[in-house]
C-alpha positions in Angstrom: 127.2 -6.7 159.3 128.9 -3.9 157.4 131.2 -3.7 154.5 135.0 -4.3 154.7 137.9 -2.1 154.0 138.6 -4.0 150.8 135.0 -3.3 149.7 135.5 0.4 150.3 138.8 0.5 148.4 137.2 -1.3 145.5 134.2 1.0 145.4 136.4 4.1 145.6 138.6 2.9 142.7 135.5 2.2 140.7 134.2 5.7 141.4 137.5 7.1 140.1 137.3 4.7 137.0 140.6 3.3 138.0 139.2 -0.2 137.8 136.1 -1.5 135.9 132.8 -2.0 137.7 133.3 -5.8 137.6 136.8 -5.8 138.9 138.1 -6.0 142.5 141.0 -4.1 143.9 143.9 -6.4 144.7 147.6 -6.7 145.5 149.7 -3.8 146.4 147.2 -1.3 145.1 144.5 -2.6 147.6 146.9 -3.0 150.5 148.3 0.6 150.0 144.7 2.0 149.8 143.6 0.1 152.8 146.4 1.6 154.9 145.3 5.1 153.6 141.7 4.3 154.5 142.7 3.3 158.1 144.5 6.7 158.4 141.4 8.5 157.1 139.1 6.5 159.4 141.1 7.6 162.4 140.7 11.2 161.3 136.9 10.7 160.9 136.7 9.1 164.4 138.7 12.1 165.8 136.3 14.5 164.1 133.3 12.7 165.5 132.1 11.5 162.1 132.6 7.8 162.5 131.8 5.5 165.4 132.3 2.3 163.5 135.3 0.0 163.0 137.4 0.7 159.9 136.8 -2.9 158.6 133.0 -2.9 159.4 131.5 0.0 157.6 127.8 0.3 158.2 125.7 0.1 155.0 124.1 3.5 155.7 127.5 5.1 155.8 129.2 3.2 153.1 128.4 5.3 150.0 129.3 8.6 151.8 132.6 7.1 153.0 133.4 5.7 149.6 132.8 9.1 147.9 135.0 10.9 150.5 137.7 8.3 150.3 137.7 8.5 146.4 138.2 12.2 146.7 141.1 11.7 149.1 142.9 9.2 146.9 142.0 10.8 143.5 145.4 12.7 143.1 147.3 9.4 143.6 145.6 8.1 140.5 146.0 11.3 138.4 142.3 12.2 138.9 140.7 15.4 140.2 138.6 15.1 143.4 135.0 15.9 142.7 135.1 18.2 145.8 138.0 19.1 148.1 137.9 16.2 150.6 139.0 18.6 153.4 136.1 20.9 152.8 133.9 20.7 155.9 130.9 21.1 153.7 131.8 18.1 151.5 128.5 16.3 150.9 129.9 13.0 152.4 131.0 14.8 155.6 127.5 16.3 155.8 125.9 12.9 155.3 128.1 11.4 158.1 127.1 14.3 160.4 123.4 13.7 159.7 123.9 10.0 160.3 125.6 10.6 163.7 122.7 12.9 164.7 120.2 10.0 164.4 119.6 7.7 167.3 119.4 3.9 166.9 115.7 4.1 166.0 116.4 6.5 163.1 114.9 9.5 164.9 116.5 12.9 164.7 118.3 13.9 167.9 119.0 17.5 168.8 122.7 18.2 169.1 123.3 20.9 171.7 126.5 22.8 172.1 128.0 23.0 175.6 
């Protein structure tokens, strides 16, 4: 079982120091961010970087997704993104690409272009 959308929003807000490490995102702030996460998740699926459900984020993808999401929502909270979230070389995007290139046994699979 993976982590929920609410867990992701809480982690992203903690990374941005919007909420303290012992707080949980709640109310309108959480609901608004969850909607933004669902939009971002659809983009990741379209880009081939996510095969998981938006509300069941695998543990091995959670940190990368939280960092990328924090960078996406940073301007909303008056923060600067650590790296442009649209940069194809964003470390979180790279981590998700590497994750997708592993088979279910964790072995590297060669990705061939057609």
